[in-house]
Backbone as a chain_set.jsonl record, in Angstrom:
{"seq": "MKLIDKEALLLALRKKRYSKQSLDLIESQPVVDAIPVDWVMTYYKYRLMPRPVQWFEAIQIMIEDWEKENEQTN", "coords": {"N": [[-51.499, -33.407, 20.004], [-52.182, -33.087, 16.581], [-50.868, -33.323, 13.357], [-51.353, -31.54, 10.306], [-51.787, -31.256, 6.737], [-51.202, -28.27, 5.807], [-51.302, -26.725, 3.424], [-52.949, -28.308, 1.764], [-55.333, -28.262, 3.233], [-55.963, -25.489, 3.194], [-56.35, -25.14, 0.446], [-58.598, -26.793, 0.003], [-60.483, -25.446, 1.602], [-60.633, -22.97, 0.343], [-61.908, -23.65, -2.004], [-64.421, -24.133, -1.06], [-65.262, -21.713, -0.321], [-64.701, -20.416, 2.203], [-64.534, -17.954, 4.837], [-62.377, -15.059, 4.63], [-61.234, -14.438, 7.045], [-61.238, -16.914, 8.394], [-59.468, -18.368, 6.755], [-57.166, -16.81, 7.069], [-56.66, -17.236, 9.773], [-55.953, -19.961, 9.828], [-53.718, -19.835, 8.161], [-51.991, -18.392, 9.752], [-51.076, -20.119, 11.677], [-48.537, -21.939, 13.511], [-45.749, -23.575, 11.926], [-44.617, -26.878, 11.856], [-41.862, -28.971, 11.611], [-42.118, -32.166, 10.207], [-41.771, -35.617, 9.737], [-43.316, -37.867, 7.649], [-44.894, -40.902, 8.725], [-45.151, -43.061, 6.902], [-43.068, -42.499, 5.137], [-40.857, -42.844, 6.835], [-41.083, -45.603, 7.442], [-40.783, -46.807, 4.9], [-38.256, -45.841, 4.218], [-36.701, -46.993, 6.248], [-37.071, -49.719, 5.677], [-35.946, -50.052, 3.09], [-33.49, -48.654, 3.075], [-32.142, -48.669, 5.584], [-32.518, -51.133, 6.963], [-31.153, -53.19, 5.474], [-28.49, -52.875, 6.246], [-26.301, -52.988, 9.069], [-26.802, -50.673, 11.6], [-26.444, -48.408, 14.34], [-29.157, -47.32, 16.436], [-29.266, -44.54, 16.972], [-27.54, -43.537, 15.041], [-28.938, -44.296, 12.786], [-31.22, -42.677, 12.986], [-30.085, -40.132, 12.753], [-29.001, -40.277, 10.13], [-31.384, -40.647, 8.719], [-32.81, -38.24, 9.228], [-31.076, -36.358, 8.077], [-31.177, -37.173, 5.365], [-33.919, -36.774, 4.872], [-34.105, -33.996, 5.144], [-32.466, -33.211, 2.992], [-33.977, -34.176, 0.811], [-36.247, -32.569, 1.073], [-35.309, -29.994, 0.776], [-35.239, -29.571, -1.91], [-37.911, -29.334, -2.589], [-38.861, -27.178, -1.163]], "CA": [[-51.46, -32.574, 18.819], [-52.164, -33.792, 15.307], [-50.356, -32.483, 12.282], [-52.155, -31.546, 9.088], [-51.177, -30.666, 5.547], [-51.795, -26.924, 5.806], [-51.589, -26.299, 2.052], [-54.112, -29.052, 1.285], [-56.498, -27.744, 3.943], [-56.292, -24.164, 2.664], [-56.884, -25.327, -0.902], [-59.96, -27.326, 0.143], [-61.36, -24.417, 2.156], [-60.841, -21.929, -0.678], [-62.9, -24.181, -2.95], [-65.74, -24.082, -0.413], [-65.524, -20.299, -0.055], [-64.664, -20.02, 3.611], [-64.24, -16.532, 5.002], [-60.971, -14.662, 4.649], [-60.806, -14.506, 8.447], [-60.944, -18.325, 8.685], [-58.253, -18.718, 6.029], [-56.05, -16.102, 7.717], [-56.392, -17.911, 11.044], [-55.199, -21.182, 9.51], [-52.433, -19.406, 7.598], [-51.14, -17.837, 10.806], [-50.669, -21.148, 12.635], [-47.115, -22.288, 13.405], [-45.369, -24.71, 11.096], [-43.777, -27.83, 12.573], [-41.235, -29.964, 10.744], [-42.594, -33.509, 10.528], [-41.476, -36.65, 8.741], [-44.455, -38.796, 7.627], [-44.616, -42.262, 9.171], [-44.953, -43.946, 5.759], [-41.715, -42.243, 4.631], [-39.931, -43.473, 7.777], [-41.163, -47.054, 7.285], [-40.184, -47.153, 3.605], [-36.826, -45.539, 4.333], [-36.098, -48.025, 7.09], [-37.113, -51.012, 4.985], [-35.067, -50.13, 1.921], [-32.187, -48.009, 3.238], [-31.451, -48.95, 6.844], [-32.604, -52.528, 7.385], [-30.135, -54.055, 4.864], [-27.151, -52.72, 6.812], [-26.358, -52.793, 10.517], [-26.479, -49.347, 12.128], [-26.986, -48.121, 15.662], [-30.411, -46.589, 16.286], [-29.04, -43.093, 16.926], [-26.965, -43.261, 13.727], [-30.036, -44.44, 11.832], [-32.063, -41.479, 13.075], [-29.322, -39.018, 12.187], [-28.973, -40.472, 8.671], [-32.74, -40.448, 8.22], [-33.136, -36.811, 9.275], [-30.264, -35.679, 7.059], [-31.728, -37.48, 4.038], [-35.222, -36.113, 4.768], [-33.85, -32.575, 4.909], [-31.973, -33.076, 1.615], [-35.119, -34.369, -0.099], [-37.196, -31.477, 1.184], [-34.704, -28.743, 0.296], [-35.57, -29.48, -3.324], [-39.319, -28.987, -2.754], [-39.204, -25.951, -0.429]], "C": [[-51.453, -33.492, 17.598], [-51.706, -32.828, 14.247], [-51.25, -32.617, 11.062], [-51.316, -31.023, 7.932], [-51.864, -29.313, 5.353], [-52.175, -26.472, 4.404], [-52.826, -27.0, 1.499], [-55.397, -28.542, 1.946], [-56.925, -26.388, 3.379], [-56.893, -24.264, 1.262], [-58.328, -25.822, -0.85], [-60.925, -26.254, 0.647], [-61.625, -23.297, 1.146], [-61.892, -22.369, -1.689], [-64.303, -24.09, -2.375], [-66.103, -22.674, 0.021], [-65.662, -19.958, 1.429], [-64.252, -18.558, 3.706], [-62.739, -16.273, 5.013], [-60.424, -14.76, 6.071], [-60.445, -15.951, 8.832], [-59.642, -18.754, 8.018], [-57.024, -18.062, 6.655], [-55.664, -16.766, 9.036], [-55.565, -19.18, 10.813], [-53.804, -20.817, 9.025], [-51.469, -18.935, 8.679], [-50.623, -18.879, 11.803], [-49.21, -21.531, 12.433], [-46.9, -23.533, 12.544], [-44.396, -25.576, 11.887], [-43.177, -28.791, 11.55], [-41.704, -31.346, 11.176], [-42.258, -34.456, 9.387], [-42.644, -37.643, 8.783], [-44.043, -40.23, 7.993], [-44.377, -43.192, 7.982], [-43.571, -43.736, 5.132], [-40.686, -42.94, 5.518], [-39.914, -44.987, 7.572], [-40.513, -47.511, 5.98], [-38.679, -46.953, 3.645], [-36.122, -46.628, 5.132], [-35.993, -49.347, 6.336], [-36.063, -51.106, 3.884], [-33.671, -49.54, 2.118], [-31.438, -48.443, 4.491], [-31.438, -50.425, 7.223], [-31.506, -53.399, 6.747], [-28.735, -53.92, 5.472], [-27.254, -52.473, 8.314], [-25.933, -51.373, 10.906], [-27.068, -49.227, 13.526], [-28.228, -47.247, 15.505], [-30.189, -45.092, 16.177], [-28.399, -42.678, 15.606], [-28.051, -43.327, 12.659], [-30.924, -43.204, 11.82], [-31.351, -40.282, 12.464], [-29.279, -39.1, 10.666], [-30.342, -40.161, 8.075], [-33.1, -38.961, 8.171], [-32.351, -36.046, 8.221], [-30.811, -35.925, 5.655], [-33.085, -36.822, 3.821], [-35.045, -34.624, 4.449], [-33.343, -32.341, 3.481], [-33.111, -33.193, 0.615], [-36.034, -33.144, -0.088], [-36.607, -30.103, 0.852], [-35.088, -28.513, -1.158], [-37.004, -29.014, -3.526], [-39.704, -27.686, -2.073], [-38.594, -24.728, -1.061]], "O": [[-50.8, -34.535, 17.591], [-52.101, -31.662, 14.233], [-51.83, -33.673, 10.815], [-50.262, -30.42, 8.136], [-52.963, -29.231, 4.805], [-53.247, -25.9, 4.207], [-53.658, -26.372, 0.843], [-56.428, -28.409, 1.286], [-58.107, -26.164, 3.119], [-57.84, -23.548, 0.937], [-59.183, -25.322, -1.581], [-62.058, -26.164, 0.173], [-62.724, -22.742, 1.106], [-62.676, -21.552, -2.173], [-65.274, -23.982, -3.125], [-67.134, -22.464, 0.659], [-66.615, -19.3, 1.847], [-63.689, -17.998, 2.765], [-61.941, -17.146, 5.356], [-59.266, -15.128, 6.265], [-59.451, -16.175, 9.523], [-58.812, -19.422, 8.635], [-55.967, -18.685, 6.76], [-54.483, -16.847, 9.376], [-54.594, -19.433, 11.526], [-52.819, -21.429, 9.439], [-50.254, -19.07, 8.527], [-49.82, -18.554, 12.678], [-48.696, -21.458, 11.317], [-47.758, -24.412, 12.457], [-43.465, -25.067, 12.512], [-43.894, -29.355, 10.723], [-41.691, -31.667, 12.365], [-42.442, -34.127, 8.215], [-42.934, -38.203, 9.84], [-42.97, -40.696, 7.609], [-43.484, -44.037, 8.044], [-42.964, -44.691, 4.648], [-39.748, -43.557, 5.013], [-38.842, -45.591, 7.532], [-39.775, -48.496, 5.964], [-37.918, -47.793, 3.165], [-35.069, -47.122, 4.729], [-34.953, -50.006, 6.357], [-35.374, -52.118, 3.759], [-32.752, -49.901, 1.383], [-30.214, -48.573, 4.46], [-30.441, -50.914, 7.753], [-30.973, -54.276, 7.426], [-27.88, -54.772, 5.231], [-28.191, -51.822, 8.776], [-24.832, -50.935, 10.574], [-28.068, -49.868, 13.849], [-28.334, -46.506, 14.528], [-30.848, -44.43, 15.376], [-28.677, -41.591, 15.1], [-28.078, -42.509, 11.74], [-31.331, -42.739, 10.755], [-31.962, -39.503, 11.733], [-29.497, -38.097, 9.986], [-30.443, -39.489, 7.049], [-33.638, -38.485, 7.171], [-32.903, -35.178, 7.545], [-30.899, -34.999, 4.849], [-33.38, -36.362, 2.719], [-35.741, -34.069, 3.599], [-33.748, -31.376, 2.833], [-33.202, -32.401, -0.322], [-36.537, -32.735, -1.135], [-37.357, -29.145, 0.666], [-35.245, -27.368, -1.585], [-37.299, -28.363, -4.528], [-40.766, -27.135, -2.364], [-38.786, -23.617, -0.567]]}, "num_chains": 1, "name": "protein.A"}
């Protein structure tokens, strides 16, 4: 499975005048929470690498911070 930016795809398709049926099909697809790899790498480099943490603690901290950041945008 590959994840896409659903909003960006719908915007691009609307500009090209795809059918309402095609847009509805995309709109009806399930949404999956996903943290972008570039965010994880940057977060690790600047927030986790400077301090010693266990891997499971690092993942928990990362997910909590990701959720906090995305509460503001959702």
